[in-house]
TORZAMI-742116 format. One record per residue (C-alpha): residue in one letter; x, y negated, z negated. Coordinates in steps of 0.1 Angstrom, whole numbers, plus 5000, padded with zeros to 4 digits. Each point is the difference from the previous one (the first is absolute). Layout:
residues N
AXYZ;...
This chain:
residues 286
X476439082778;X496249994981;X496849835003;X498450064967;X495849935003;X498050054962;X496250065003;X498050064969;X501050354996;X502450075024;X503849915011;X500950045037;X503650005011;X500649895038;X503550125007;X502350175027;X500150364997;X496850014978;X496750145010;X498449745026;X497449824978;X496749955018;X498249624999;X496550085011;X498349745016;X496450065003;X498849704976;X500649775030;X497249925019;X501449925033;X498250225025;X497750144975;X496749895001;X498350134973;X502849874976;X499949655013;X496449974995;X500150084966;X502649754991;X498349755017;X497050024974;X503050044970;X498950374998;X502950214988;X498750324997;X501950175035;X503349824984;X499250254973;X499150315019;X503249945026;X502449934971;X498850404986;X500050145032;X503549885010;X501650124967;X498550315002;X501150065038;X503949914987;X500649634998;X502749894976;X498649644999;X497249825021;X499749695016;X497449754992;X498749745027;X496949855002;X500749775029;X496250075016;X497949685018;X498249804975;X502250114969;X501449764975;X503450174993;X500749814975;X496950114978;X500050375013;X503650115004;X500949974960;X496250204994;X501350265022;X503050024987;X498850054966;X497650265014;X503050205017;X501849974965;X496850134979;X498950265026;X503750205006;X503350004982;X502549945031;X501849695007;X498149745023;X501049815032;X498649654999;X499649925040;X499049675012;X501249705017;X498149724981;X502449904970;X497449864980;X498750365000;X503250164993;X500849774969;X496650094987;X500450365004;X503450024985;X498749834973;X497250244995;X502350295001;X502149884975;X497349894976;X498650405007;X503150195008;X502749784976;X502350305002;X499550045035;X501949905032;X498149965031;X501149995039;X499249665022;X498750075037;X501449785014;X502949785009;X500849935033;X503049805017;X498249665007;X501049704977;X496749994990;X499350334985;X503350004984;X499449684980;X496250104994;X500850374984;X503750054991;X499049784972;X497650174987;X501450355004;X502949864980;X497749854975;X498250294993;X503050265000;X498550185030;X501350235032;X499349845033;X499650125036;X501649835024;X498950035035;X502349975027;X498549685022;X500549634995;X499249655019;X500450155031;X498350304998;X500750384996;X503650075016;X500250235031;X503750154987;X500950204974;X503149744990;X497549735003;X497750174972;X503150074978;X501249645002;X496149894987;X500450244972;X503249874994;X498749614995;X497050144980;X502550184975;X502449684999;X496849804989;X498450234976;X503750074984;X500849634996;X496650014983;X501450224971;X497950315016;X502150325003;X501050185030;X498450324983;X496549805001;X499549965031;X498850235030;X500749905037;X496950085021;X501750055038;X496749985014;X498250285020;X498549895038;X497950225021;X501750225023;X497049985022;X500949645007;X503650075005;X502050325005;X502949854981;X498449874968;X500350304981;X503850065003;X500549634996;X498150034962;X502150304998;X503249875009;X499349714977;X499650194970;X503150175001;X501849685008;X498649844967;X500650274980;X503850045010;X500549624998;X498149884968;X499150304984;X496549944992;X497150254995;X497550005026;X496149915005;X498150095033;X496449915013;X500550335017;X496850075017;X500049705021;X502450225024;X497150155015;X497449765004;X498150045029;X501150345006;X497450364999;X501850224968;X501449774979;X501050194974;X501750225021;X502249685011;X500549884966;X501150334984;X502950035024;X500849614996;X499750044965;X502550274998;X502749825020;X499449694981;X500750194967;X503250175014;X501049635009;X499749844966;X496149934997;X498850124962;X497249834992;X497050025035;X497149804999;X497350285008;X496950124994;X500950274978;X496950225007;X501250045037;X504250055005;X501250084964;X500650345008;X502549915030;X501849784972;X500250304977;X501350195032;X502749785008;X501249974965;X500250365000;X501749985031;X502349784984;X500750184968;X498449804977;X497250264986;X501850284984;X498450335008;X497149845020;X498449944965;X498449675010;X499250115031;X498550324992;X497849814973;X498849765025;X499050305023;X498450214973;X497849714989;X498949895035;X499350345009;X497650034966;X498249645015;
């Protein structure tokens, strides 16, 4: 099962057994005061800087989120998507819960990259979300990330998260969205608050891959929230998740791409360690 995304110059294929695809998360104002302040006044310079830095650090596609206090997403998100398309040639992931902003951004993406194919972040199992997001994904021929949560919140067990994933896939396929174009995010929660949180996510990933065969995304850094030395926790968790089927983690490429490359190497996805060695030499020069 292959999810094919297209930027202005590069095509990215997410598939089982292929090298892990890194979705760069830095163009998101959550927890980033400098970016949030810039977006609040319509300044997109930081967006351009982050786009260049994440691709240089190894990101294969970029999340674009402008959801900060005081921001008119309907106006700013399309502008940010256009800027990223003009700045880098990798595919974009349009990230917003606002249906009007999503529609406007998808329209701008089609206008400025007519042969491209973006990813949408995200839909979930809530009835309102399914009705708001999936028709737009179908209309614009995009791919979509489905979050394993619904009107009752985030399920506590792997089996319950699988059921939400099944619901999302069912609704998407009913609208003509191919299963290849659905990525499921089994949701990582902090192990600092619940010692079983990491295991639940890992087991959910295994079940979703086994039962549905879809590709998997994951906002992986949430697992270490509130704890020291977060990169070590994130790196270990990512390696285990990739081994279970995760193939599109949403991460800060500059901080964890080397862990992902090491995991791919250990899983036989890097012939003669060429990708790992190339990235290692680049880091040393920097």
